[in-house]
N, CA, C and O atoms as CSV, one atom per row, in Angstrom:
chain,resi,resn,atom,element,x,y,z
A,1,MET,N,N,96.471,97.820,112.764
A,1,MET,CA,C,95.542,97.873,113.857
A,1,MET,C,C,96.302,98.260,115.107
A,1,MET,O,O,97.400,97.756,115.345
A,2,ASP,N,N,95.749,99.127,115.895
A,2,ASP,CA,C,96.373,99.567,117.122
A,2,ASP,C,C,96.190,98.479,118.170
A,2,ASP,O,O,95.060,98.112,118.492
A,3,ALA,N,N,97.283,97.966,118.701
A,3,ALA,CA,C,97.210,96.846,119.636
A,3,ALA,C,C,96.551,97.236,120.955
A,3,ALA,O,O,95.986,96.381,121.637
A,4,GLN,N,N,96.615,98.524,121.326
A,4,GLN,CA,C,96.084,98.931,122.625
A,4,GLN,C,C,94.564,99.053,122.639
A,4,GLN,O,O,93.927,98.568,123.574
A,5,ASP,N,N,93.970,99.678,121.643
A,5,ASP,CA,C,92.518,99.880,121.697
A,5,ASP,C,C,91.746,99.100,120.630
A,5,ASP,O,O,90.516,99.160,120.613
A,6,GLY,N,N,92.429,98.368,119.735
A,6,GLY,CA,C,91.751,97.519,118.767
A,6,GLY,C,C,91.113,98.261,117.603
A,6,GLY,O,O,90.343,97.650,116.862
A,7,ARG,N,N,91.391,99.542,117.402
A,7,ARG,CA,C,90.813,100.303,116.289
A,7,ARG,C,C,91.840,100.460,115.182
A,7,ARG,O,O,93.047,100.438,115.424
A,8,TRP,N,N,91.337,100.622,113.951
A,8,TRP,CA,C,92.201,100.870,112.801
A,8,TRP,C,C,92.657,102.316,112.830
A,8,TRP,O,O,91.879,103.221,113.132
A,9,SER,N,N,93.911,102.521,112.516
A,9,SER,CA,C,94.386,103.888,112.316
A,9,SER,C,C,94.550,104.106,110.821
A,9,SER,O,O,94.595,103.145,110.053
A,10,ASP,N,N,94.640,105.359,110.406
A,10,ASP,CA,C,94.748,105.672,108.980
A,10,ASP,C,C,95.974,105.030,108.346
A,10,ASP,O,O,95.901,104.560,107.211
A,11,GLY,N,N,97.073,105.003,109.040
A,11,GLY,CA,C,98.298,104.427,108.498
A,11,GLY,C,C,98.181,102.930,108.264
A,11,GLY,O,O,98.755,102.400,107.313
A,12,ASP,N,N,97.437,102.245,109.131
A,12,ASP,CA,C,97.282,100.802,108.990
A,12,ASP,C,C,96.327,100.425,107.866
A,12,ASP,O,O,96.477,99.375,107.242
A,13,ALA,N,N,95.350,101.283,107.611
A,13,ALA,CA,C,94.346,100.957,106.603
A,13,ALA,C,C,94.928,100.981,105.203
A,13,ALA,O,O,94.483,100.223,104.342
A,14,GLY,N,N,95.901,101.823,104.957
A,14,GLY,CA,C,96.514,101.893,103.647
A,14,GLY,C,C,95.577,102.466,102.598
A,14,GLY,O,O,94.609,103.147,102.938
A,15,PRO,N,N,95.853,102.197,101.316
A,15,PRO,CA,C,95.078,102.807,100.227
A,15,PRO,C,C,93.774,102.047,99.939
A,15,PRO,O,O,93.548,101.607,98.811
A,16,VAL,N,N,92.921,101.896,100.956
A,16,VAL,CA,C,91.710,101.110,100.798
A,16,VAL,C,C,90.755,101.718,99.781
A,16,VAL,O,O,90.196,100.990,98.961
A,17,SER,N,N,90.557,103.011,99.810
A,17,SER,CA,C,89.578,103.627,98.913
A,17,SER,C,C,90.194,104.128,97.612
A,17,SER,O,O,89.465,104.605,96.742
A,18,ARG,N,N,91.480,104.039,97.455
A,18,ARG,CA,C,92.135,104.608,96.280
A,18,ARG,C,C,91.622,104.054,94.954
A,18,ARG,O,O,91.275,104.847,94.080
A,19,PRO,N,N,91.556,102.737,94.756
A,19,PRO,CA,C,91.043,102.257,93.469
A,19,PRO,C,C,89.623,102.734,93.189
A,19,PRO,O,O,89.296,103.074,92.052
A,20,TYR,N,N,88.792,102.763,94.200
A,20,TYR,CA,C,87.422,103.241,94.042
A,20,TYR,C,C,87.425,104.692,93.582
A,20,TYR,O,O,86.634,105.069,92.717
A,21,MET,N,N,88.287,105.492,94.140
A,21,MET,CA,C,88.363,106.910,93.767
A,21,MET,C,C,88.915,107.078,92.348
A,21,MET,O,O,88.469,107.958,91.613
A,22,LEU,N,N,89.869,106.253,91.964
A,22,LEU,CA,C,90.465,106.370,90.635
A,22,LEU,C,C,89.465,106.090,89.521
A,22,LEU,O,O,89.567,106.650,88.429
A,23,THR,N,N,88.505,105.225,89.799
A,23,THR,CA,C,87.551,104.824,88.769
A,23,THR,C,C,86.238,105.586,88.860
A,23,THR,O,O,85.307,105.295,88.109
A,24,GLY,N,N,86.145,106.536,89.747
A,24,GLY,CA,C,84.904,107.291,89.906
A,24,GLY,C,C,83.776,106.407,90.428
A,24,GLY,O,O,82.601,106.680,90.181
A,25,GLY,N,N,84.133,105.359,91.144
A,25,GLY,CA,C,83.133,104.468,91.701
A,25,GLY,C,C,82.719,103.340,90.776
A,25,GLY,O,O,81.969,102.453,91.184
A,26,ARG,N,N,83.192,103.354,89.542
A,26,ARG,CA,C,82.823,102.280,88.611
A,26,ARG,C,C,83.587,101.008,88.942
A,26,ARG,O,O,84.741,101.053,89.368
A,27,THR,N,N,82.938,99.892,88.744
A,27,THR,CA,C,83.586,98.612,89.005
A,27,THR,C,C,83.850,97.821,87.735
A,27,THR,O,O,84.527,96.794,87.772
A,28,ARG,N,N,83.322,98.290,86.615
A,28,ARG,CA,C,83.520,97.602,85.324
A,28,ARG,C,C,83.683,98.631,84.212
A,28,ARG,O,O,83.106,99.716,84.268
A,29,PRO,N,N,84.480,98.278,83.195
A,29,PRO,CA,C,84.534,99.158,82.016
A,29,PRO,C,C,83.209,99.102,81.272
A,29,PRO,O,O,82.425,98.171,81.452
A,30,ARG,N,N,82.967,100.096,80.443
A,30,ARG,CA,C,81.708,100.156,79.679
A,30,ARG,C,C,81.590,99.003,78.689
A,30,ARG,O,O,80.491,98.522,78.414
A,31,GLY,N,N,82.709,98.572,78.166
A,31,GLY,CA,C,82.740,97.442,77.240
A,31,GLY,C,C,83.571,96.332,77.841
A,31,GLY,O,O,84.149,96.491,78.916
A,32,ASP,N,N,83.632,95.219,77.156
A,32,ASP,CA,C,84.432,94.107,77.663
A,32,ASP,C,C,85.593,93.816,76.725
A,32,ASP,O,O,85.921,92.658,76.470
A,33,ARG,N,N,86.204,94.862,76.221
A,33,ARG,CA,C,87.244,94.673,75.215
A,33,ARG,C,C,88.664,94.751,75.771
A,33,ARG,O,O,89.621,94.692,75.000
A,34,PHE,N,N,88.823,94.877,77.056
A,34,PHE,CA,C,90.163,95.021,77.618
A,34,PHE,C,C,90.637,93.714,78.251
A,34,PHE,O,O,90.842,93.623,79.462
A,35,TYR,N,N,90.802,92.707,77.393
A,35,TYR,CA,C,91.323,91.434,77.851
A,35,TYR,C,C,92.786,91.589,78.230
A,35,TYR,O,O,93.471,92.482,77.729
A,36,ALA,N,N,93.259,90.736,79.100
A,36,ALA,CA,C,94.591,90.879,79.680
A,36,ALA,C,C,95.718,90.920,78.650
A,36,ALA,O,O,96.714,91.610,78.868
A,37,LEU,N,N,95.590,90.206,77.542
A,37,LEU,CA,C,96.688,90.129,76.580
A,37,LEU,C,C,96.529,91.021,75.362
A,37,LEU,O,O,97.317,90.924,74.421
A,38,LEU,N,N,95.527,91.886,75.360
A,38,LEU,CA,C,95.384,92.844,74.265
A,38,LEU,C,C,96.475,93.895,74.356
A,38,LEU,O,O,96.904,94.265,75.449
A,39,ASP,N,N,96.916,94.370,73.209
A,39,ASP,CA,C,97.899,95.452,73.168
A,39,ASP,C,C,97.185,96.790,73.189
A,39,ASP,O,O,96.152,96.971,72.545
A,40,VAL,N,N,97.750,97.721,73.937
A,40,VAL,CA,C,97.222,99.078,74.011
A,40,VAL,C,C,98.334,100.016,73.593
A,40,VAL,O,O,99.479,99.858,74.019
A,41,VAL,N,N,98.002,100.996,72.758
A,41,VAL,CA,C,98.996,101.965,72.303
A,41,VAL,C,C,98.344,103.340,72.285
A,41,VAL,O,O,97.163,103.477,71.969
A,42,GLY,N,N,99.134,104.359,72.629
A,42,GLY,CA,C,98.632,105.729,72.600
A,42,GLY,C,C,98.401,106.186,71.179
A,42,GLY,O,O,99.058,105.724,70.246
A,43,ARG,N,N,97.462,107.094,71.026
A,43,ARG,CA,C,97.154,107.618,69.690
A,43,ARG,C,C,97.770,108.993,69.547
A,43,ARG,O,O,97.567,109.871,70.385
A,44,GLY,N,N,98.517,109.168,68.485
A,44,GLY,CA,C,99.087,110.472,68.182
A,44,GLY,C,C,100.346,110.758,68.987
A,44,GLY,O,O,100.579,110.158,70.036
A,45,PRO,N,N,101.154,111.684,68.481
A,45,PRO,CA,C,102.416,112.001,69.145
A,45,PRO,C,C,102.242,112.815,70.428
A,45,PRO,O,O,103.047,112.700,71.352
A,46,ALA,N,N,101.205,113.624,70.483
A,46,ALA,CA,C,101.021,114.480,71.661
A,46,ALA,C,C,99.568,114.428,72.112
A,46,ALA,O,O,98.648,114.348,71.298
A,47,ILE,N,N,99.389,114.475,73.399
A,47,ILE,CA,C,98.052,114.452,73.958
A,47,ILE,C,C,97.761,115.834,74.527
A,47,ILE,O,O,98.488,116.310,75.399
A,48,PRO,N,N,96.705,116.481,74.043
A,48,PRO,CA,C,96.402,117.819,74.529
A,48,PRO,C,C,95.911,117.785,75.977
A,48,PRO,O,O,95.206,116.860,76.379
A,49,ASP,N,N,96.279,118.771,76.733
A,49,ASP,CA,C,95.784,119.002,78.082
A,49,ASP,C,C,95.975,117.809,79.007
A,49,ASP,O,O,95.028,117.348,79.645
A,50,ARG,N,N,97.196,117.318,79.073
A,50,ARG,CA,C,97.480,116.198,79.972
A,50,ARG,C,C,97.365,116.602,81.427
A,50,ARG,O,O,97.254,115.741,82.299
A,51,ALA,N,N,97.388,117.881,81.702
A,51,ALA,CA,C,97.268,118.344,83.078
A,51,ALA,C,C,95.905,117.996,83.671
A,51,ALA,O,O,95.756,117.903,84.890
A,52,SER,N,N,94.913,117.803,82.804
A,52,SER,CA,C,93.580,117.476,83.304
A,52,SER,C,C,93.429,115.987,83.627
A,52,SER,O,O,92.426,115.579,84.212
A,53,LEU,N,N,94.414,115.183,83.251
A,53,LEU,CA,C,94.360,113.744,83.515
A,53,LEU,C,C,95.021,113.417,84.853
A,53,LEU,O,O,95.920,114.124,85.308
A,54,SER,N,N,94.563,112.348,85.463
A,54,SER,CA,C,95.156,111.902,86.734
A,54,SER,C,C,96.576,111.401,86.492
A,54,SER,O,O,96.928,111.048,85.366
A,55,PRO,N,N,97.390,111.369,87.544
A,55,PRO,CA,C,98.753,110.840,87.379
A,55,PRO,C,C,98.759,109.407,86.849
A,55,PRO,O,O,99.640,109.038,86.072
A,56,GLU,N,N,97.791,108.607,87.259
A,56,GLU,CA,C,97.719,107.221,86.785
A,56,GLU,C,C,97.431,107.168,85.295
A,56,GLU,O,O,98.038,106.374,84.576
A,57,ARG,N,N,96.526,107.990,84.826
A,57,ARG,CA,C,96.214,108.007,83.389
A,57,ARG,C,C,97.411,108.520,82.592
A,57,ARG,O,O,97.706,108.004,81.515
A,58,ASN,N,N,98.094,109.524,83.114
A,58,ASN,CA,C,99.297,110.026,82.449
A,58,ASN,C,C,100.383,108.951,82.396
A,58,ASN,O,O,101.078,108.818,81.389
A,59,ARG,N,N,100.526,108.192,83.471
A,59,ARG,CA,C,101.531,107.114,83.495
A,59,ARG,C,C,101.181,106.047,82.454
A,59,ARG,O,O,102.059,105.550,81.749
A,60,ILE,N,N,99.903,105.701,82.361
A,60,ILE,CA,C,99.475,104.725,81.356
A,60,ILE,C,C,99.802,105.238,79.958
A,60,ILE,O,O,100.312,104.489,79.125
A,61,LEU,N,N,99.515,106.499,79.699
A,61,LEU,CA,C,99.800,107.066,78.383
A,61,LEU,C,C,101.303,107.072,78.085
A,61,LEU,O,O,101.715,106.834,76.949
A,62,ASP,N,N,102.116,107.344,79.104
A,62,ASP,CA,C,103.568,107.308,78.910
A,62,ASP,C,C,104.034,105.908,78.523
A,62,ASP,O,O,104.858,105.748,77.622
A,63,ILE,N,N,103.504,104.899,79.206
A,63,ILE,CA,C,103.890,103.521,78.931
A,63,ILE,C,C,103.397,103.096,77.549
A,63,ILE,O,O,104.066,102.335,76.850
A,64,CYS,N,N,102.224,103.592,77.164
A,64,CYS,CA,C,101.603,103.181,75.898
A,64,CYS,C,C,102.189,103.876,74.676
A,64,CYS,O,O,101.593,103.834,73.600
A,65,ARG,N,N,103.323,104.503,74.821
A,65,ARG,CA,C,103.990,105.045,73.633
A,65,ARG,C,C,104.402,103.916,72.705
A,65,ARG,O,O,104.518,104.093,71.492
A,66,VAL,N,N,104.619,102.756,73.299
A,66,VAL,CA,C,104.858,101.531,72.537
A,66,VAL,C,C,103.742,100.556,72.902
A,66,VAL,O,O,103.248,100.599,74.029
A,67,PRO,N,N,103.333,99.683,71.990
A,67,PRO,CA,C,102.263,98.735,72.322
A,67,PRO,C,C,102.616,97.919,73.564
A,67,PRO,O,O,103.699,97.344,73.665
A,68,THR,N,N,101.680,97.884,74.500
A,68,THR,CA,C,101.868,97.208,75.775
A,68,THR,C,C,100.598,96.444,76.113
A,68,THR,O,O,99.497,96.945,75.887
A,69,THR,N,N,100.735,95.250,76.646
A,69,THR,CA,C,99.547,94.484,76.999
A,69,THR,C,C,98.876,95.077,78.237
A,69,THR,O,O,99.512,95.760,79.040
A,70,VAL,N,N,97.593,94.804,78.369
A,70,VAL,CA,C,96.813,95.306,79.498
A,70,VAL,C,C,97.414,94.805,80.808
A,70,VAL,O,O,97.543,95.572,81.763
A,71,VAL,N,N,97.777,93.547,80.860
A,71,VAL,CA,C,98.327,92.983,82.089
A,71,VAL,C,C,99.685,93.606,82.432
A,71,VAL,O,O,99.984,93.815,83.607
A,72,ASP,N,N,100.500,93.903,81.432
A,72,ASP,CA,C,101.780,94.571,81.691
A,72,ASP,C,C,101.563,95.992,82.196
A,72,ASP,O,O,102.314,96.470,83.047
A,73,LEU,N,N,100.551,96.663,81.681
A,73,LEU,CA,C,100.216,98.002,82.176
A,73,LEU,C,C,99.834,97.956,83.653
A,73,LEU,O,O,100.282,98.784,84.446
A,74,ALA,N,N,99.010,96.991,84.009
A,74,ALA,CA,C,98.585,96.860,85.409
A,74,ALA,C,C,99.798,96.667,86.312
A,74,ALA,O,O,99.875,97.245,87.396
A,75,SER,N,N,100.732,95.860,85.860
A,75,SER,CA,C,101.942,95.638,86.642
A,75,SER,C,C,102.789,96.908,86.726
A,75,SER,O,O,103.313,97.242,87.789
A,76,ALA,N,N,102.920,97.605,85.610
A,76,ALA,CA,C,103.772,98.795,85.567
A,76,ALA,C,C,103.235,99.940,86.415
A,76,ALA,O,O,104.012,100.671,87.029
A,77,VAL,N,N,101.930,100.105,86.456
A,77,VAL,CA,C,101.355,101.203,87.247
A,77,VAL,C,C,100.981,100.753,88.654
A,77,VAL,O,O,100.507,101.554,89.460
A,78,ASP,N,N,101.196,99.461,88.953
A,78,ASP,CA,C,100.966,98.906,90.280
A,78,ASP,C,C,99.533,99.126,90.771
A,78,ASP,O,O,99.287,99.577,91.890
A,79,LEU,N,N,98.597,98.785,89.873
A,79,LEU,CA,C,97.176,98.869,90.198
A,79,LEU,C,C,96.509,97.549,89.841
A,79,LEU,O,O,97.001,96.821,88.979
A,80,PRO,N,N,95.401,97.234,90.490
A,80,PRO,CA,C,94.682,96.006,90.128
A,80,PRO,C,C,94.245,96.028,88.665
A,80,PRO,O,O,93.952,97.085,88.106
A,81,LEU,N,N,94.207,94.849,88.059
A,81,LEU,CA,C,93.842,94.722,86.655
A,81,LEU,C,C,92.463,95.329,86.373
A,81,LEU,O,O,92.280,95.983,85.346
A,82,GLY,N,N,91.507,95.125,87.255
A,82,GLY,CA,C,90.168,95.683,87.063
A,82,GLY,C,C,90.171,97.196,87.016
A,82,GLY,O,O,89.435,97.790,86.228
A,83,VAL,N,N,90.981,97.828,87.843
A,83,VAL,CA,C,91.084,99.291,87.852
A,83,VAL,C,C,91.714,99.770,86.550
A,83,VAL,O,O,91.249,100.743,85.957
A,84,VAL,N,N,92.766,99.096,86.102
A,84,VAL,CA,C,93.438,99.486,84.859
A,84,VAL,C,C,92.483,99.360,83.681
A,84,VAL,O,O,92.495,100.204,82.784
A,85,ARG,N,N,91.660,98.326,83.670
A,85,ARG,CA,C,90.683,98.174,82.588
A,85,ARG,C,C,89.716,99.353,82.545
A,85,ARG,O,O,89.366,99.827,81.464
A,86,ILE,N,N,89.294,99.819,83.684
A,86,ILE,CA,C,88.376,100.965,83.729
A,86,ILE,C,C,89.083,102.233,83.266
A,86,ILE,O,O,88.508,103.023,82.518
A,87,LEU,N,N,90.324,102.437,83.702
A,87,LEU,CA,C,91.085,103.611,83.259
A,87,LEU,C,C,91.328,103.563,81.751
A,87,LEU,O,O,91.250,104.587,81.073
A,88,LEU,N,N,91.620,102.382,81.234
A,88,LEU,CA,C,91.804,102.233,79.785
A,88,LEU,C,C,90.510,102.531,79.039
A,88,LEU,O,O,90.527,103.148,77.973
A,89,ASP,N,N,89.411,102.098,79.592
A,89,ASP,CA,C,88.118,102.376,78.981
A,89,ASP,C,C,87.888,103.882,78.889
A,89,ASP,O,O,87.424,104.380,77.864
A,90,ASP,N,N,88.212,104.606,79.960
A,90,ASP,CA,C,88.075,106.063,79.948
A,90,ASP,C,C,88.969,106.687,78.884
A,90,ASP,O,O,88.536,107.565,78.138
A,91,LEU,N,N,90.209,106.234,78.818
A,91,LEU,CA,C,91.149,106.776,77.827
A,91,LEU,C,C,90.699,106.458,76.405
A,91,LEU,O,O,90.872,107.279,75.503
A,92,ALA,N,N,90.128,105.286,76.198
A,92,ALA,CA,C,89.621,104.920,74.871
A,92,ALA,C,C,88.420,105.788,74.507
A,92,ALA,O,O,88.297,106.223,73.363
A,93,GLN,N,N,87.542,106.042,75.462
A,93,GLN,CA,C,86.385,106.897,75.212
A,93,GLN,C,C,86.809,108.307,74.819
A,93,GLN,O,O,86.126,108.969,74.038
A,94,GLU,N,N,87.931,108.764,75.358
A,94,GLU,CA,C,88.461,110.087,75.038
A,94,GLU,C,C,89.307,110.079,73.773
A,94,GLU,O,O,89.793,111.127,73.348
A,95,GLY,N,N,89.489,108.904,73.162
A,95,GLY,CA,C,90.265,108.796,71.928
A,95,GLY,C,C,91.760,108.904,72.126
A,95,GLY,O,O,92.482,109.243,71.188
A,96,LEU,N,N,92.249,108.621,73.340
A,96,LEU,CA,C,93.667,108.779,73.631
A,96,LEU,C,C,94.473,107.497,73.463
A,96,LEU,O,O,95.702,107.540,73.390
A,97,ILE,N,N,93.788,106.358,73.401
A,97,ILE,CA,C,94.486,105.088,73.189
A,97,ILE,C,C,93.771,104.286,72.118
A,97,ILE,O,O,92.618,104.550,71.777
A,98,GLU,N,N,94.479,103.309,71.603
A,98,GLU,CA,C,93.931,102.379,70.624
A,98,GLU,C,C,94.201,100.967,71.130
A,98,GLU,O,O,95.279,100.676,71.649
A,99,VAL,N,N,93.224,100.109,70.976
A,99,VAL,CA,C,93.352,98.719,71.416
A,99,VAL,C,C,93.558,97.845,70.187
A,99,VAL,O,O,92.845,97.968,69.191
A,100,ARG,N,N,94.541,96.963,70.275
A,100,ARG,CA,C,94.855,96.078,69.153
A,100,ARG,C,C,94.894,94.641,69.640
A,100,ARG,O,O,95.407,94.344,70.718
A,101,ALA,N,N,94.346,93.766,68.832
A,101,ALA,CA,C,94.447,92.341,69.137
A,101,ALA,C,C,95.877,91.894,68.879
A,101,ALA,O,O,96.516,92.384,67.948
A,102,PRO,N,N,96.391,90.972,69.688
A,102,PRO,CA,C,97.741,90.475,69.424
A,102,PRO,C,C,97.799,89.760,68.091
A,102,PRO,O,O,96.801,89.218,67.615
A,103,ALA,N,N,98.966,89.766,67.503
A,103,ALA,CA,C,99.146,89.096,66.214
A,103,ALA,C,C,98.827,87.617,66.368
A,103,ALA,O,O,99.263,86.983,67.328
A,104,PRO,N,N,98.068,87.065,65.428
A,104,PRO,CA,C,97.740,85.642,65.540
A,104,PRO,C,C,98.992,84.781,65.378
A,104,PRO,O,O,99.903,85.100,64.614
A,105,THR,N,N,98.999,83.697,66.114
A,105,THR,CA,C,100.132,82.785,66.002
A,105,THR,C,C,99.787,81.712,64.985
A,105,THR,O,O,98.660,81.220,64.932
A,106,ALA,N,N,100.767,81.365,64.190
A,106,ALA,CA,C,100.552,80.351,63.152
A,106,ALA,C,C,100.581,78.965,63.779
A,106,ALA,O,O,101.331,78.711,64.721
A,107,ARG,N,N,99.781,78.104,63.261
A,107,ARG,CA,C,99.749,76.726,63.742
A,107,ARG,C,C,100.662,75.875,62.859
A,107,ARG,O,O,100.598,75.931,61.631
A,108,VAL,N,N,101.501,75.096,63.510
A,108,VAL,CA,C,102.420,74.229,62.773
A,108,VAL,C,C,101.661,72.990,62.336
A,108,VAL,O,O,101.165,72.229,63.167
A,109,THR,N,N,101.571,72.790,61.026
A,109,THR,CA,C,100.855,71.625,60.515
A,109,THR,C,C,101.737,70.766,59.610
A,109,THR,O,O,101.257,69.811,58.998
A,110,ASP,N,N,102.988,71.094,59.527
A,110,ASP,CA,C,103.910,70.327,58.690
A,110,ASP,C,C,104.299,69.050,59.426
A,110,ASP,O,O,105.092,69.085,60.367
A,111,LYS,N,N,103.733,67.912,58.989
A,111,LYS,CA,C,103.978,66.641,59.670
A,111,LYS,C,C,105.449,66.233,59.619
A,111,LYS,O,O,105.968,65.643,60.567
A,112,GLN,N,N,106.106,66.545,58.528
A,112,GLN,CA,C,107.517,66.180,58.405
A,112,GLN,C,C,108.342,66.949,59.441
A,112,GLN,O,O,109.232,66.379,60.071
A,113,LEU,N,N,108.052,68.220,59.614
A,113,LEU,CA,C,108.766,69.024,60.607
A,113,LEU,C,C,108.508,68.482,62.010
A,113,LEU,O,O,109.433,68.354,62.812
A,114,LEU,N,N,107.263,68.169,62.299
A,114,LEU,CA,C,106.931,67.612,63.604
A,114,LEU,C,C,107.635,66.274,63.835
A,114,LEU,O,O,108.099,66.005,64.943
A,115,ARG,N,N,107.719,65.442,62.811
A,115,ARG,CA,C,108.399,64.150,62.909
A,115,ARG,C,C,109.879,64.362,63.206
A,115,ARG,O,O,110.450,63.657,64.038
A,116,GLN,N,N,110.514,65.339,62.524
A,116,GLN,CA,C,111.930,65.617,62.755
A,116,GLN,C,C,112.165,66.087,64.194
A,116,GLN,O,O,113.150,65.706,64.826
A,117,ILE,N,N,111.269,66.903,64.694
A,117,ILE,CA,C,111.392,67.385,66.078
A,117,ILE,C,C,111.254,66.225,67.051
A,117,ILE,O,O,112.041,66.094,67.989
A,118,LEU,N,N,110.261,65.390,66.825
A,118,LEU,CA,C,110.049,64.232,67.689
A,118,LEU,C,C,111.238,63.275,67.638
A,118,LEU,O,O,111.664,62.762,68.673
A,119,ASP,N,N,111.771,63.033,66.450
A,119,ASP,CA,C,112.935,62.156,66.313
A,119,ASP,C,C,114.144,62.741,67.048
A,119,ASP,O,O,114.894,62.009,67.693
A,120,ALA,N,N,114.328,64.050,66.948
A,120,ALA,CA,C,115.444,64.700,67.633
A,120,ALA,C,C,115.286,64.603,69.153
A,120,ALA,O,O,116.265,64.382,69.866
A,121,LEU,N,N,114.087,64.764,69.638
A,121,LEU,CA,C,113.841,64.630,71.076
A,121,LEU,C,C,114.086,63.201,71.537
A,121,LEU,O,O,114.679,62.966,72.590
A,122,ASN,N,N,113.625,62.258,70.739
A,122,ASN,CA,C,113.866,60.851,71.073
A,122,ASN,C,C,115.352,60.533,71.083
A,122,ASN,O,O,115.821,59.780,71.936
A,123,ALA,N,N,116.090,61.098,70.146
A,123,ALA,CA,C,117.527,60.862,70.095
A,123,ALA,C,C,118.209,61.447,71.338
A,123,ALA,O,O,119.146,60.856,71.874
A,124,LEU,N,N,117.738,62.595,71.781
A,124,LEU,CA,C,118.305,63.203,72.985
A,124,LEU,C,C,118.017,62.343,74.216
A,124,LEU,O,O,118.881,62.156,75.072
A,125,LEU,N,N,116.817,61.833,74.289
A,125,LEU,CA,C,116.433,61.007,75.435
A,125,LEU,C,C,117.016,59.616,75.331
A,125,LEU,O,O,117.405,59.021,76.336
A,126,GLY,N,N,117.078,59.089,74.102
A,126,GLY,CA,C,117.636,57.778,73.858
A,126,GLY,C,C,116.873,56.641,74.509
A,126,GLY,O,O,117.434,55.568,74.734
A,127,THR,N,N,115.600,56.858,74.815
A,127,THR,CA,C,114.860,55.829,75.532
A,127,THR,C,C,113.656,55.290,74.789
A,127,THR,O,O,113.166,54.215,75.135
A,128,VAL,N,N,113.166,55.978,73.796
A,128,VAL,CA,C,111.935,55.563,73.127
A,128,VAL,C,C,112.282,54.945,71.780
A,128,VAL,O,O,112.790,55.638,70.898
A,129,PRO,N,N,112.015,53.645,71.602
A,129,PRO,CA,C,112.251,53.033,70.282
A,129,PRO,C,C,111.301,53.643,69.247
A,129,PRO,O,O,110.192,54.060,69.581
A,130,GLN,N,N,111.739,53.690,68.014
A,130,GLN,CA,C,110.963,54.304,66.932
A,130,GLN,C,C,109.595,53.656,66.781
A,130,GLN,O,O,108.632,54.337,66.426
A,131,ASP,N,N,109.485,52.344,67.043
A,131,ASP,CA,C,108.203,51.655,66.891
A,131,ASP,C,C,107.175,52.113,67.924
A,131,ASP,O,O,105.973,51.982,67.690
A,132,ASP,N,N,107.623,52.648,69.061
A,132,ASP,CA,C,106.713,53.064,70.123
A,132,ASP,C,C,106.264,54.517,69.984
A,132,ASP,O,O,105.463,55.001,70.784
A,133,VAL,N,N,106.774,55.207,68.977
A,133,VAL,CA,C,106.402,56.609,68.785
A,133,VAL,C,C,105.006,56.677,68.212
A,133,VAL,O,O,104.738,56.038,67.195
A,134,PRO,N,N,104.096,57.432,68.828
A,134,PRO,CA,C,102.733,57.526,68.287
A,134,PRO,C,C,102.717,58.217,66.934
A,134,PRO,O,O,103.556,59.070,66.644
A,135,GLU,N,N,101.765,57.842,66.128
A,135,GLU,CA,C,101.602,58.432,64.793
A,135,GLU,C,C,101.129,59.874,64.941
A,135,GLU,O,O,100.249,60.170,65.749
A,136,LEU,N,N,101.714,60.750,64.166
A,136,LEU,CA,C,101.303,62.161,64.195
A,136,LEU,C,C,100.032,62.350,63.389
A,136,LEU,O,O,99.841,61.735,62.340
A,137,VAL,N,N,99.194,63.189,63.887
A,137,VAL,CA,C,97.922,63.461,63.190
A,137,VAL,C,C,98.096,64.590,62.221
A,137,VAL,O,O,97.144,64.970,61.538
């Protein structure tokens, strides 16, 4: 803001309209499949006519040569997560990326293993008598 006349100058406003322009005015992706921890990967070794894509879309495609989470993409291209989701939606509609769910994590249900871990932690702390240890479910 200009201190003398109280008006905004172009330099002070910064990239206010940039995200709006990048998304063509859209505020949401067409689908709701771009959760923050989903992996995104480019499809195919080469993308035809990359010159027609925006620099941001090209940067996303470069990063997506290896599976990358949506949130990591947003950080890497330095754009808001909502904008990246819309750009990813466009790239998916064009068949340039593939969305993958993260690998499921296994749940530890081995009570003996859990007991050994708890006993080891208690031994490190040296403060909890064995009788006071809650029963594992």
